[in-house]
LOFINU-725934 format. One record per residue (C-alpha): x, y, z. Coordinates in Angstrom, 2 decimals. Layout:
BEGIN
(node (X, Y, Z))
...
//
This chain:
BEGIN
(node (87.75, 85.20, 114.88))
(node (89.63, 83.51, 112.01))
(node (90.56, 85.31, 108.97))
(node (87.73, 83.80, 106.82))
(node (85.15, 85.33, 109.31))
(node (86.84, 88.54, 109.39))
(node (87.16, 88.83, 105.62))
(node (83.41, 87.77, 105.29))
(node (82.62, 90.56, 107.74))
(node (84.86, 93.02, 105.62))
(node (82.99, 91.65, 102.34))
(node (79.47, 92.60, 104.08))
(node (80.76, 96.14, 104.74))
(node (82.50, 96.36, 101.40))
(node (79.26, 95.50, 99.72))
(node (77.26, 98.47, 101.05))
(node (76.12, 100.85, 98.26))
(node (78.20, 103.76, 99.65))
(node (81.35, 101.96, 99.83))
(node (80.63, 100.04, 96.19))
(node (80.30, 103.82, 95.12))
(node (83.48, 104.78, 96.34))
(node (85.19, 101.57, 95.09))
(node (83.74, 102.31, 91.40))
(node (84.99, 106.13, 91.70))
(node (88.49, 105.03, 92.89))
(node (89.05, 102.34, 90.28))
(node (87.64, 104.56, 87.32))
(node (89.86, 107.40, 88.32))
(node (92.73, 105.01, 88.77))
(node (92.55, 103.58, 85.59))
(node (92.28, 106.98, 83.75))
(node (95.11, 108.60, 85.56))
(node (97.04, 105.15, 84.80))
(node (96.38, 105.77, 81.06))
(node (97.43, 109.31, 81.02))
(node (101.31, 109.46, 80.96))
(node (102.68, 111.57, 83.64))
(node (99.69, 111.53, 86.00))
(node (100.09, 108.55, 88.36))
(node (98.01, 107.24, 91.40))
(node (100.11, 109.16, 93.93))
(node (99.36, 112.52, 92.30))
(node (95.63, 111.58, 92.25))
(node (95.32, 110.42, 95.80))
(node (97.11, 113.64, 96.88))
(node (94.50, 115.72, 94.94))
(node (91.77, 114.04, 96.71))
(node (93.11, 114.26, 100.30))
(node (91.79, 117.84, 100.89))
(node (88.29, 117.16, 98.98))
(node (87.80, 113.85, 101.23))
(node (88.83, 115.69, 104.49))
(node (85.14, 115.58, 105.63))
(node (83.89, 112.47, 104.12))
(node (83.53, 108.91, 105.55))
(node (86.92, 107.53, 106.40))
(node (86.26, 104.05, 105.51))
(node (84.88, 105.20, 102.08))
(node (87.76, 107.49, 101.27))
(node (90.40, 104.93, 102.27))
(node (88.48, 102.53, 100.08))
(node (88.50, 104.93, 97.16))
(node (92.01, 105.65, 97.43))
(node (93.05, 101.79, 97.31))
(node (90.79, 101.77, 94.05))
(node (93.04, 104.22, 92.73))
(node (95.98, 102.45, 93.52))
(node (94.70, 99.36, 91.78))
(node (93.38, 101.09, 88.87))
(node (96.60, 102.92, 88.13))
(node (98.54, 99.69, 87.97))
(node (96.02, 98.50, 85.36))
(node (95.66, 101.49, 83.21))
(node (99.45, 102.02, 83.07))
(node (99.59, 98.97, 80.79))
(node (97.70, 100.90, 78.05))
(node (100.04, 104.00, 77.88))
(node (103.22, 101.28, 77.89))
(node (101.56, 99.11, 75.05))
(node (99.84, 101.75, 72.89))
(node (102.10, 104.78, 73.52))
(node (105.55, 103.30, 74.43))
(node (105.54, 105.66, 77.04))
(node (105.75, 104.14, 80.57))
(node (104.03, 106.12, 83.19))
(node (106.20, 104.98, 85.93))
(node (109.39, 102.49, 86.21))
(node (107.16, 99.66, 86.88))
(node (105.68, 99.77, 83.42))
(node (109.05, 99.88, 81.27))
(node (108.95, 96.19, 80.82))
(node (105.44, 96.22, 79.69))
(node (106.32, 98.83, 77.12))
(node (109.46, 96.93, 75.98))
(node (107.32, 93.83, 74.85))
(node (103.97, 95.14, 74.55))
(node (104.68, 98.07, 72.29))
(node (106.35, 95.68, 69.84))
(node (103.20, 93.69, 69.74))
(node (101.22, 96.53, 69.17))
(node (103.40, 97.60, 66.10))
(node (102.72, 93.90, 64.80))
(node (98.83, 94.72, 64.93))
(node (98.51, 92.42, 68.29))
(node (97.89, 95.27, 70.77))
(node (94.46, 93.54, 71.50))
(node (96.00, 90.52, 72.89))
(node (98.70, 92.45, 74.64))
(node (96.07, 94.63, 76.66))
(node (94.16, 91.49, 77.17))
(node (96.91, 89.70, 78.71))
(node (97.93, 92.38, 80.89))
(node (94.07, 93.08, 82.06))
(node (93.54, 89.24, 82.81))
(node (96.91, 88.96, 84.60))
(node (96.30, 92.07, 86.66))
(node (93.01, 90.48, 87.62))
(node (94.57, 87.12, 88.41))
(node (97.53, 88.74, 90.32))
(node (95.32, 91.08, 92.33))
(node (92.89, 88.47, 93.42))
(node (95.57, 86.04, 94.59))
(node (97.63, 88.76, 96.20))
(node (94.85, 90.30, 97.83))
(node (93.93, 86.90, 99.51))
(node (97.54, 86.65, 100.59))
(node (97.41, 89.96, 102.20))
(node (94.20, 88.85, 104.27))
(node (96.21, 85.93, 105.73))
(node (99.61, 87.38, 105.90))
(node (98.74, 90.71, 107.53))
(node (97.26, 89.22, 110.64))
(node (100.45, 87.16, 111.45))
(node (102.53, 90.61, 110.89))
(node (100.45, 92.25, 113.31))
(node (100.76, 89.45, 116.20))
(node (104.60, 89.91, 115.69))
(node (104.31, 93.93, 115.81))
(node (102.08, 94.03, 118.94))
(node (105.32, 92.95, 120.95))
(node (107.22, 96.30, 119.91))
(node (108.21, 98.76, 122.42))
(node (109.30, 102.21, 122.02))
(node (113.01, 100.88, 121.09))
(node (111.58, 98.71, 118.79))
(node (109.37, 101.15, 117.10))
(node (112.30, 103.76, 116.67))
(node (114.15, 100.87, 114.76))
(node (111.18, 100.43, 112.40))
(node (111.10, 104.14, 111.83))
(node (115.04, 103.81, 111.06))
(node (113.91, 101.19, 108.67))
(node (111.27, 103.24, 106.97))
(node (113.66, 106.13, 106.50))
(node (116.25, 103.84, 105.07))
(node (113.57, 102.41, 102.98))
(node (112.38, 105.53, 101.23))
(node (115.86, 106.83, 100.72))
(node (117.10, 103.70, 98.83))
(node (113.73, 102.83, 97.34))
(node (112.56, 106.05, 95.60))
(node (114.72, 107.62, 93.00))
(node (118.10, 106.49, 91.39))
(node (120.45, 107.64, 94.20))
(node (120.34, 106.70, 97.92))
(node (122.29, 109.91, 98.64))
(node (119.44, 112.02, 97.12))
(node (116.89, 110.04, 98.80))
(node (118.44, 110.91, 102.10))
(node (118.73, 114.65, 101.40))
(node (114.90, 114.67, 100.25))
(node (114.05, 112.65, 103.51))
(node (115.95, 115.36, 105.76))
(node (114.06, 118.10, 104.12))
(node (110.85, 116.03, 105.29))
(node (112.25, 115.52, 108.70))
(node (113.21, 119.30, 109.06))
(node (109.72, 120.21, 108.18))
(node (108.30, 117.58, 110.83))
(node (110.14, 119.39, 113.62))
(node (108.12, 122.76, 112.90))
(node (105.31, 123.40, 115.63))
(node (105.03, 123.06, 119.26))
(node (106.75, 120.13, 120.92))
(node (104.46, 118.18, 122.59))
(node (106.51, 117.01, 125.48))
(node (107.96, 120.46, 126.43))
(node (105.27, 122.84, 124.87))
(node (107.81, 125.02, 123.41))
(node (107.43, 126.40, 120.07))
(node (110.22, 125.31, 117.45))
(node (110.95, 126.65, 114.29))
(node (107.76, 128.58, 113.83))
(node (109.59, 131.97, 113.22))
(node (106.82, 133.53, 115.40))
(node (104.22, 132.77, 112.75))
(node (101.12, 131.66, 114.69))
(node (99.80, 129.49, 111.58))
(node (103.06, 127.42, 111.90))
(node (102.19, 126.54, 115.74))
(node (100.28, 123.33, 114.72))
(node (102.92, 122.31, 112.26))
(node (102.86, 121.78, 108.75))
(node (99.90, 120.20, 107.11))
(node (100.65, 116.86, 105.44))
(node (97.77, 117.28, 103.14))
(node (99.04, 120.75, 101.92))
(node (102.57, 119.42, 101.50))
(node (101.55, 116.34, 99.38))
(node (99.30, 118.27, 97.17))
(node (102.02, 120.55, 96.68))
(node (104.72, 118.48, 95.78))
(node (102.82, 115.97, 93.62))
(node (100.26, 118.15, 92.03))
(node (101.88, 121.74, 91.92))
(node (105.47, 120.53, 91.19))
(node (104.36, 118.27, 88.47))
(node (102.37, 120.91, 86.85))
(node (105.15, 123.38, 87.05))
(node (107.67, 120.74, 85.66))
(node (105.31, 120.22, 82.74))
(node (105.14, 123.95, 82.06))
(node (108.75, 124.40, 82.00))
(node (109.36, 121.36, 79.72))
(node (109.96, 122.98, 76.15))
(node (111.07, 119.90, 74.57))
(node (107.61, 118.07, 74.59))
(node (106.90, 115.89, 71.67))
(node (103.58, 114.69, 70.38))
(node (103.40, 110.96, 70.82))
(node (102.06, 108.53, 68.33))
(node (99.28, 106.59, 69.88))
(node (98.94, 103.21, 68.21))
(node (95.26, 102.02, 67.26))
(node (94.06, 98.76, 68.50))
(node (93.88, 96.40, 65.49))
(node (91.65, 93.29, 65.19))
(node (90.21, 91.36, 67.97))
(node (90.94, 92.55, 71.78))
(node (90.56, 88.89, 72.90))
(node (93.27, 86.46, 73.13))
(node (93.69, 83.23, 71.02))
(node (94.02, 79.69, 72.48))
(node (97.85, 79.90, 71.94))
(node (97.94, 83.28, 73.79))
(node (96.12, 81.66, 76.81))
(node (98.35, 78.80, 76.67))
(node (101.51, 81.00, 76.75))
(node (100.13, 83.51, 79.38))
(node (98.60, 81.52, 82.41))
(node (101.85, 80.30, 83.67))
(node (103.66, 83.64, 83.66))
(node (100.35, 85.03, 85.56))
(node (100.88, 82.85, 88.35))
(node (104.69, 83.16, 88.18))
(node (104.61, 87.04, 88.39))
(node (102.31, 86.79, 91.22))
(node (104.71, 84.85, 93.01))
(node (107.33, 86.87, 92.41))
(node (105.24, 90.25, 92.82))
(node (103.70, 90.04, 96.01))
(node (106.70, 89.07, 98.35))
(node (108.94, 91.64, 96.62))
(node (106.17, 94.30, 97.34))
(node (105.88, 93.36, 100.94))
(node (109.66, 93.68, 101.48))
(node (111.02, 97.11, 102.62))
(node (112.26, 98.93, 99.76))
(node (110.86, 96.40, 97.40))
(node (108.15, 97.97, 94.84))
(node (106.65, 97.14, 91.70))
(node (109.63, 98.25, 89.40))
(node (111.98, 95.62, 91.32))
(node (109.30, 92.88, 90.81))
(node (108.50, 93.61, 86.98))
(node (112.25, 93.48, 86.12))
(node (112.57, 90.23, 88.13))
(node (109.57, 88.86, 86.59))
(node (110.59, 89.58, 82.90))
(node (114.01, 88.01, 83.66))
(node (112.29, 84.80, 85.08))
(node (109.97, 84.72, 81.96))
(node (113.04, 85.09, 79.75))
(node (114.61, 81.96, 81.47))
(node (111.43, 79.58, 81.26))
(node (110.36, 80.89, 77.73))
(node (109.92, 78.02, 75.16))
(node (110.63, 80.66, 72.63))
(node (113.16, 82.83, 74.06))
(node (113.98, 84.27, 70.45))
(node (110.68, 86.26, 70.39))
(node (111.81, 88.40, 73.48))
(node (112.55, 91.75, 72.39))
(node (110.07, 91.45, 69.43))
(node (106.74, 90.98, 71.11))
(node (106.61, 88.17, 73.22))
(node (103.41, 87.78, 75.18))
(node (105.20, 86.00, 78.30))
(node (107.12, 89.45, 78.72))
(node (103.74, 91.26, 79.16))
(node (101.78, 88.68, 81.01))
(node (104.33, 88.15, 83.80))
(node (105.67, 91.73, 84.76))
(node (101.80, 93.04, 84.69))
(node (100.95, 90.18, 86.91))
(node (103.95, 91.13, 89.11))
(node (103.30, 94.87, 88.94))
(node (99.68, 94.30, 90.28))
(node (100.49, 91.67, 92.91))
(node (103.32, 93.87, 94.33))
(node (100.47, 96.47, 94.90))
(node (98.62, 94.15, 97.30))
(node (102.08, 93.30, 98.91))
(node (102.67, 97.11, 99.44))
(node (99.83, 97.25, 101.80))
(node (100.97, 94.52, 104.08))
(node (103.77, 96.80, 105.81))
(node (101.71, 99.94, 105.24))
(node (98.77, 98.48, 107.04))
(node (100.54, 96.33, 109.61))
(node (103.51, 98.34, 110.45))
(node (102.78, 102.02, 108.99))
(node (105.69, 101.53, 106.76))
(node (105.24, 103.00, 103.30))
(node (107.29, 101.43, 100.20))
(node (106.02, 103.32, 97.37))
(node (105.05, 106.83, 96.55))
(node (101.26, 106.18, 96.85))
(node (101.61, 104.19, 100.09))
(node (103.24, 107.31, 101.53))
(node (100.13, 109.34, 100.36))
(node (97.79, 106.74, 101.67))
(node (99.49, 106.94, 104.93))
(node (98.91, 110.85, 105.00))
(node (95.18, 109.65, 104.12))
(node (94.83, 107.72, 107.18))
(node (96.66, 110.19, 109.49))
(node (93.98, 112.83, 107.98))
(node (91.26, 110.98, 109.66))
(node (93.24, 110.56, 112.97))
(node (94.27, 106.85, 112.13))
(node (97.65, 105.49, 112.44))
(node (98.60, 102.50, 110.19))
(node (100.15, 99.59, 112.66))
(node (99.25, 96.69, 114.82))
(node (97.17, 98.99, 117.05))
(node (94.86, 99.76, 113.97))
(node (93.92, 95.85, 113.66))
(node (92.83, 95.98, 117.31))
(node (91.01, 99.37, 117.41))
(node (89.61, 99.72, 113.99))
(node (89.41, 96.24, 112.82))
(node (86.13, 96.62, 110.80))
(node (87.68, 99.34, 108.84))
(node (90.71, 97.61, 107.93))
(node (89.08, 94.34, 106.78))
(node (86.47, 96.35, 104.83))
(node (89.39, 98.08, 102.95))
(node (91.05, 94.54, 102.43))
(node (87.44, 93.13, 101.17))
(node (86.78, 96.01, 98.88))
(node (90.17, 95.26, 96.87))
(node (88.42, 91.94, 95.98))
(node (85.39, 94.04, 94.75))
(node (87.79, 96.38, 92.97))
(node (89.34, 93.70, 91.05))
(node (86.05, 92.61, 89.59))
(node (85.27, 96.18, 88.66))
(node (88.53, 96.65, 86.88))
(node (88.38, 93.52, 84.69))
(node (84.64, 94.76, 83.57))
(node (85.99, 98.42, 83.21))
(node (89.24, 97.80, 81.19))
(node (88.55, 95.47, 78.45))
(node (85.15, 96.52, 77.06))
(node (86.10, 100.10, 77.30))
(node (89.44, 100.19, 75.97))
(node (88.60, 102.54, 73.19))
(node (87.30, 105.05, 75.95))
(node (90.58, 104.96, 77.63))
(node (92.48, 105.39, 74.31))
(node (90.60, 108.55, 73.57))
(node (92.01, 110.03, 77.05))
(node (95.54, 110.12, 75.49))
(node (94.07, 112.73, 73.16))
(node (93.51, 115.41, 75.93))
(node (95.83, 118.31, 75.51))
(node (98.23, 118.53, 78.14))
(node (97.64, 122.27, 79.04))
(node (94.16, 121.52, 79.60))
(node (94.99, 118.49, 81.55))
(node (97.35, 120.24, 83.95))
(node (95.60, 123.35, 84.01))
(node (92.76, 121.52, 85.55))
(node (95.21, 119.93, 87.94))
(node (96.19, 123.29, 89.19))
(node (92.83, 124.73, 89.74))
(node (91.69, 121.32, 91.50))
(node (94.54, 121.48, 93.74))
(node (94.16, 125.11, 94.69))
(node (90.28, 124.68, 95.42))
(node (90.63, 121.56, 97.45))
(node (93.27, 123.17, 99.67))
(node (90.97, 126.32, 100.06))
(node (88.21, 124.07, 100.79))
(node (90.19, 121.95, 103.48))
(node (92.03, 124.84, 105.04))
(node (91.70, 128.04, 103.32))
(node (90.88, 130.57, 106.04))
(node (92.43, 134.21, 105.30))
(node (95.11, 134.23, 108.16))
(node (97.71, 136.56, 106.52))
(node (97.90, 140.14, 105.91))
(node (100.38, 141.76, 103.50))
(node (100.21, 145.56, 103.04))
(node (96.66, 145.50, 104.10))
(node (95.88, 142.74, 101.82))
(node (94.00, 139.48, 103.24))
(node (95.45, 136.08, 102.11))
(node (95.53, 132.38, 102.88))
(node (98.76, 131.45, 104.70))
(node (98.09, 127.79, 103.67))
(node (97.88, 128.82, 100.01))
(node (101.03, 130.51, 100.21))
(node (102.61, 127.36, 101.87))
(node (100.97, 125.43, 98.74))
(node (102.69, 127.52, 96.22))
(node (105.92, 127.57, 98.15))
(node (106.15, 123.61, 98.49))
(node (105.16, 123.53, 94.96))
(node (108.20, 125.39, 93.69))
(node (110.08, 122.94, 96.00))
(node (108.46, 120.06, 94.40))
(node (109.34, 121.40, 91.16))
(node (113.17, 122.20, 91.90))
(node (113.30, 118.51, 93.49))
(node (112.09, 117.08, 90.16))
(node (114.55, 119.46, 88.23))
(node (117.37, 118.06, 90.00))
(node (116.55, 114.49, 90.24))
(node (115.26, 114.04, 93.82))
(node (112.66, 111.83, 94.76))
(node (109.45, 113.53, 96.11))
(node (108.02, 110.27, 98.41))
(node (110.86, 110.80, 101.17))
(node (109.89, 114.14, 102.05))
(node (106.35, 113.48, 102.80))
(node (107.30, 110.17, 104.68))
(node (109.84, 112.41, 106.66))
(node (107.11, 114.87, 107.55))
(node (104.63, 111.86, 108.79))
(node (107.12, 109.57, 110.38))
(node (109.82, 112.09, 111.82))
(node (107.62, 113.37, 114.77))
(node (106.62, 109.59, 115.58))
(node (110.36, 108.75, 115.46))
(node (111.44, 111.42, 117.90))
(node (108.53, 110.57, 120.28))
(node (109.82, 106.85, 120.39))
(node (113.30, 107.81, 120.74))
(node (112.55, 110.13, 123.64))
(node (110.30, 107.32, 125.40))
(node (113.17, 104.55, 125.12))
(node (115.81, 107.17, 126.42))
(node (113.40, 108.14, 129.16))
(node (112.67, 104.65, 130.20))
(node (116.56, 103.72, 130.18))
(node (117.27, 106.98, 132.05))
(node (119.52, 108.21, 129.06))
(node (121.37, 104.97, 128.21))
(node (121.56, 104.94, 124.38))
(node (122.54, 101.29, 124.33))
(node (118.65, 100.35, 124.81))
(node (118.13, 100.86, 121.13))
(node (120.38, 98.09, 120.48))
(node (119.42, 95.55, 123.10))
(node (116.35, 94.22, 121.64))
(node (116.62, 91.40, 119.25))
(node (113.61, 92.65, 117.51))
(node (115.41, 95.94, 116.83))
(node (118.51, 94.45, 115.70))
(node (116.63, 92.30, 113.28))
(node (115.11, 95.74, 112.02))
(node (118.49, 97.52, 111.61))
(node (119.79, 94.58, 109.78))
(node (116.59, 94.57, 107.67))
(node (117.29, 98.24, 107.13))
(node (120.91, 97.41, 105.71))
(node (119.22, 95.02, 103.53))
(node (116.91, 97.67, 102.09))
(node (119.91, 99.23, 100.59))
(node (121.66, 96.21, 99.25))
(node (119.10, 93.71, 98.11))
(node (117.18, 95.96, 95.91))
(node (120.43, 97.41, 94.40))
(node (121.35, 93.85, 93.62))
(node (117.94, 92.95, 91.96))
(node (117.91, 96.10, 90.09))
(node (121.29, 95.55, 88.60))
(node (120.53, 91.94, 87.79))
(node (117.02, 92.70, 86.30))
(node (118.01, 96.04, 84.33))
(node (121.18, 94.55, 83.26))
(node (119.35, 91.71, 81.34))
(node (116.90, 94.45, 79.88))
(node (119.61, 96.73, 78.94))
(node (121.16, 93.63, 77.10))
(node (117.95, 92.87, 75.52))
(node (117.78, 96.40, 74.02))
(node (121.49, 96.40, 72.92))
(node (120.97, 93.19, 71.20))
(node (117.89, 94.70, 69.36))
(node (119.72, 97.64, 68.39))
(node (122.44, 95.26, 66.74))
//
C-alpha cells in the first residue's frame, strides 16, 4: 500500500473519539507546560510515563506526541511576553519577539509564531509520512554489526547534542551505560551489579529513572535556587491578529523556516536549537529591512518558530525508523515505547504499522487543535505565568511520587523493621543525581539514552562477534556500518559549526544592540 493509503488508514484511527481525546489532552498539556518557564515537554512526558503504564499504547503515544508539539507552540508565549526562553530553541524568539511586545506588538508576534508553527508542523508532518518509509527500507538491511554502529551513532549523538560540552555529555552517557548493565545477563543468566538486592535483578526501571532525573531533579534545583527574581509579564496590547504587512513579511519566513528545520531535526545531533539559530541567520540575510533586526523584526519570530516546530517532526524520523533519539523529549518518548514493549526501528513499521501511521496522522490532527487553542485562548495561557513556583513544583513532586507508587510501588524493602518501597528509594536517589547533574552543568538525556540503548548495543555487539567467531574487524567491514561511523563523527562536527555560525551572529546582534 502506498503512503497516501497508509496515511488515510492512520487518519481513520486517529479520528476515533478515544484518540482524539488523547490528542486533545496532549496538546493542551503541552501548550501549558510550554508556557510555564522551566517546565518542558520532556519533564511532562516523564511524569506521565508511570500514569499511562496500563493505558492504551496508541493513545498514550499520541498524547506524548501532542505534548511534544504543544510544548513547541507554547514556548513562544514565554519568550515573547516574559523574555524567558523555556529552552535553547526559543532564544531567538525571545530576542525579536520580546522587542515587539515592548513596542505594543505582542499580539502580532504571538500570531505569527502560532500560524508559523501550524504551517511548519503541517508540512513537516507530511514530509515525515513520506520520508520515513524510505528510511525503513534502508534500515531493514541492517545486521548486528550495522545495528551496533547505529548504537554508536546514537551514543555520540546524545553526547554531542545535549549540553554545551561533549565531554560532559559522554560522562552522563557512561552513567546511563553503567546503570544499564545492572540485572541479569540475558546470555549467561548471571547477576551483574545487583549487590545481592533482589529488586535489582530485573534492572533499573526506565520510567523510574526518567521521572527522577527530569521531575525530581528539576524540583530540587528550583528549591535550591535562592536567586530567583520575579519576572515581569508583558500584557498583550491591541489586536492579536496580524496586519496585511505582517502577513506579507511572514509567509516566506514560515516556508524557509520549515525547509531549514525539518532536515536539521532529522539529522543526528540536529535539534530545534540549531534549526532556529540557522533560520534566524537566514532571515537576516534575506530581509528587506535588516536594520529592524534586534529591534523587533517580525521575520525574526516567524522563521525561527517555523524551524522550531518543523524540527520536532524531523526528530521523529530517526526516532521511529531507527530508534535514534536526538532530543531530550525524543529520549523520553523512546522510554514510552519500551514501556509498552515496543522498540522503535524498521521492524516497528512492519509489526505495528497501524500504530505508527495512527501516530503520524494524529500529528496532523494535533496541529489543527493547536492553532485553535493558541490564538483564541492566549489570555488563559498568560494567566498560567502567575502560578507561584512553590505550588507548581510541589505539585510536580507529589505527582511524580504517586505515579511511581501506582506503577511499581510494592513495599519490597525492610529497614529496622519498617517496610518501604525500594522503587521510591531509587526515585529519591536518582532525583538527587539529577539535581547534581544540573548543578554542575551535565546534561540529563544521555543518562536515559544510555540506560535504554546500552543493553541493546551490548546484545548486538555480542551477536556480531559470535557470528564472526570473535573477529572485531566484522564491525568495520560493512559499507553501511562505515557510513554510520562517519555520521557519528559528523554528529560532533556539523552541529558545532552550525552553532558557532548561528550563535556568533546572534551574539554579534546583541553586542550591536548594547552599543
